[in-house]
C-alpha positions in Angstrom: -10.8 39.2 51.7 -12.0 42.8 53.2 -10.2 46.0 52.3 -10.5 48.9 54.6 -11.1 52.3 53.2 -10.1 55.7 54.3 -12.4 56.6 57.3 -15.2 59.0 56.6 -18.4 59.2 58.9 -21.5 57.5 57.9 -23.3 61.1 58.1 -21.1 62.3 55.7 -21.0 59.4 53.2 -25.0 59.7 53.3 -24.7 63.3 52.6 -22.7 62.9 49.4 -23.8 62.1 46.1 -20.5 60.4 45.6 -17.7 59.4 47.6 -14.3 59.8 45.8 -12.4 57.3 48.3 -15.0 54.7 47.9 -15.1 52.5 44.8 -18.0 51.3 43.0 -18.8 48.4 45.1 -20.8 47.7 48.4 -19.1 48.5 51.9 -20.2 48.1 55.2 -19.5 51.0 57.9 -18.0 49.3 60.9 -16.5 50.5 63.7 -15.5 53.9 61.6 -14.1 52.0 58.7 -15.7 51.1 55.2 -15.1 47.6 54.8 -15.6 46.2 50.9 -18.0 43.1 50.6 -17.1 40.5 48.4 -19.3 39.6 45.4 -22.4 37.3 46.3 -22.0 33.7 45.3 -23.5 32.3 42.3 -26.2 30.2 44.5 -27.0 33.2 46.8 -27.6 35.4 43.9 -29.9 33.0 41.9 -31.9 32.3 45.0 -32.5 36.3 45.7 -33.6 36.6 42.0 -35.9 33.6 42.0 -37.5 34.7 45.2 -38.0 38.0 43.5 -39.5 36.6 40.6 -41.8 34.2 42.5 -43.1 36.9 44.7 -43.6 39.3 42.0 -45.4 36.9 40.0 -47.6 36.0 42.8 -49.2 39.5 42.6 -48.9 39.8 46.2 -46.1 42.4 45.9 -45.5 45.0 43.1 -42.1 44.4 41.3 -40.9 47.9 42.0 -41.1 47.2 45.7 -38.8 44.2 45.2 -34.8 44.9 45.5 -32.0 42.3 45.6 -28.6 43.2 47.0 -28.5 46.9 46.2 -30.7 48.1 48.7 -28.7 49.9 51.5 -30.3 49.6 54.9 -29.3 51.9 57.9 -29.3 49.9 61.0 -28.8 50.2 64.7 -25.4 49.2 66.3 -26.1 46.6 68.5 -22.6 45.8 69.5 -19.0 46.6 68.5 -18.1 44.9 65.3 -21.5 45.1 63.7 -22.0 47.2 60.7 -24.1 50.5 60.7 -25.6 49.4 57.1 -26.5 46.3 55.6 -27.5 45.1 52.0 -29.8 42.4 52.5 -30.3 39.6 49.7 -33.9 40.7 49.3 -35.9 43.9 50.5 -39.7 44.6 50.3 -39.9 48.3 50.1 -42.8 50.2 51.6 -44.6 52.3 48.9 -43.5 55.6 50.6 -40.2 54.5 50.0 -40.4 55.1 46.2 -40.5 58.8 46.4 -37.8 58.7 49.2 -35.1 56.8 47.4 -34.9 58.9 44.1 -31.4 60.0 44.7 -30.0 56.8 46.1 -31.6 53.4 47.3 -30.6 53.6 50.9 -33.2 53.5 53.7 -32.1 55.5 56.5 -33.3 55.5 60.4 -35.2 58.4 59.5 -37.5 56.4 57.1 -39.9 53.8 58.0 -38.4 50.3 57.9 -39.1 48.1 54.9 -42.0 45.6 55.1 -39.8 42.6 54.9 -36.0 41.4 54.5 -34.8 38.0 53.4 -31.4 36.8 53.7 -29.9 33.7 51.8 -27.7 32.2 54.6 -24.0 31.3 53.2 -22.3 28.1 54.5 -20.0 28.7 57.6 -20.1 29.0 61.2 -19.4 32.9 60.7 -21.8 33.4 58.2 -24.7 31.8 60.0 -23.9 33.5 63.3 -24.2 36.7 61.1 -27.5 36.0 59.6 -29.1 34.2 62.4 -27.7 36.5 65.3 -26.0 39.7 64.4 -28.7 40.5 61.4 -31.4 39.5 63.3 -30.9 42.0 66.3 -30.4 44.7 63.9 -33.5 44.0 61.8 -35.6 43.4 65.0 -34.4 46.7 66.5 -34.9 48.5 63.3 -38.6 47.5 63.5 -38.6 45.4 60.2 -41.9 43.5 60.4 -40.7 40.2 58.9 -37.5 38.5 58.5 -36.9 35.5 56.3 -33.9 33.3 56.5 -33.3 30.9 53.7 -30.9 28.4 54.3 -29.9 26.2 51.5 -27.5 24.0 53.6 -30.1 23.2 56.3 -32.7 22.8 53.7 -34.8 25.3 55.8 -36.7 28.5 55.7 -37.2 30.5 58.8 -40.1 33.4 59.1 -39.6 35.6 61.8 -42.5 38.2 62.4 -41.8 41.2 64.8 -44.2 41.1 68.0 -43.8 44.2 69.9 -40.2 44.9 69.8 -38.9 41.2 69.3 -39.0 38.6 66.5 -41.5 35.6 67.4 -41.1 32.5 65.2 -43.8 32.2 62.5 -42.5 28.9 61.5 -39.4 26.7 60.2 -40.7 25.4 56.7 -39.0 22.4 55.0 -39.9 20.3 51.7 -43.6 20.5 51.0 -44.4 22.9 53.8 -46.3 26.0 52.8 -44.5 29.3 54.0 -46.7 31.6 56.3 -46.4 35.4 56.0 -48.8 37.5 58.1 -47.9 40.5 55.8 -48.5 38.7 52.6 -50.9 35.7 53.3 -51.6 35.5 49.5 -48.1 34.1 48.8 -48.4 30.3 48.0 -44.8 29.0 47.9 -43.2 25.7 49.5 -40.1 25.6 51.3 -38.6 23.4 48.4 -39.8 25.3 45.6 -37.5 28.8 47.0 -34.7 26.4 47.9 -34.6 24.6 44.6 -35.4 27.9 42.5 -38.4 26.0 40.7 -42.0 27.0 40.8 
């Protein structure tokens, strides 16, 4: 269940090293209020950790540029009720982010966008709408080059690539289909490997 915290502006929040009114947990800033996020499910956490391991092991992405669950991403508010910040399941940082995030792992709108964001889709209509529509619109507007949706319930991985200002479908991958990534063509993973968490 979400808990609202005493209002504080997003700018004030970013300007402080610590905010006394916010407990040590992840929060989304929605319509002027901070809403505490629930913990990740075991399955989502495992799939994000596996993807980090697989991508780092491939040699395509340096381990230091891979972050799960803890990278705060400032995003445009595209409609009322959508957060000003997100904590994607997996983020591939740009190399320049490493020096910019020494104080806190927050990618603001003033910084270049991350290279790739992946979300593990949780069951339920609300979660699916959030990942497939709301987050897609925000990540698209933020200019993130690739967005991956890992959907265990549908046994499907969707890869989107930014073309101009909109995401275009690179592919929907199932079973033994090999994922295609324009940014990381050296990645050699099948949908099944990612969804099962087995190389």
